[in-house]
N, C-alpha and C positions, 0 to 999 in steps of 0.2 A: 417395437424393436426388441430383439433379444439381448442377452448380456454381452455377447461378443460384438454385436453391432454398436451397442452403447459405448463399449470400451474403445472401439476403433474411431467412432465419431468424436469421443472425448479426446483421444490422442491427437487426432487431426486438428482439432480446435486449439489444443495446447501447443501443438507444434507450430502453429501459425503466429503465436504470440511472441513478442520481442521485448527486451528491456524490462522496464518497470512493470508492464502489464503481466509478463511472464512471472516475475517475482511475486507480484500481488496474487495471481492465481495459485501459484505454488503454496504460498502462505495460507490462503483460504482453504485449499484442499487439505493441507496438513492439519489445520485446525479442525476441520470437519472430521477427518479420519481419527484424530486424537480426542474427539468428543467435545471440543470447545464450541460454545455457541456465541460467536462474536456478535451476532445480531442483537442479543440481549445487551451486550456492552454498548453497542451503537445506539440502541434505543434509550439507554439510560443517560446519554449525553443530551445537553440542551441543544436547541436548534442553532444557537450561536456557535457552539462547539462543532456541531456537525458541518455547518457552513464553512467554518474556518478550515476544517480538515479537507473538505471538498475543494476549496479554493487552493490549498496547498498542493493537492494531487494534480489539479489542473495546471498549476505553475510547473510542477515537475514534468508533466506530460509535454509541456511546451519547451522544455529545456531551460527553464528559468530558475532552477534550483541553485543553491550555493553549497560548496563543500563544507563539511563539518569543521574542518580545520580553519577555513576562512571565517566562519561564524564565530568560532571560539576566539580567534585572534581579535576580531572586532569587539567582542564582549570584554576581553581582557584590557584592550586599549581604553574602552569606555569606562570601566569600573575599577581599575586598579589605580592606586596612588603612585603614579610614576612621574 
C-alpha cells in the first residue's frame, strides 16, 4: 500500500466508528502523533488495574455507564455529614 492508499483506508475505518470507539481512536491517534507512548503506561499497570479498566470500558460499550454528576451526587450523599 502506498501512502495515499493507507490514508484512505485509515479514513474509511475511522469514518465507520461511532461514539466511544471514535473518541477512543481519536485520543490514541493524537497521543501517537504527539509522541506519547501509552503502551508503556498500560504495561506499568498491574493485571488487576488493567482488568478493572477493561471491565469499565465493556460496561460503557454496553451503555451501562453513569453520568459524572450522578456519581458525585451518590458520593456526596454517602460521605457528607448531612
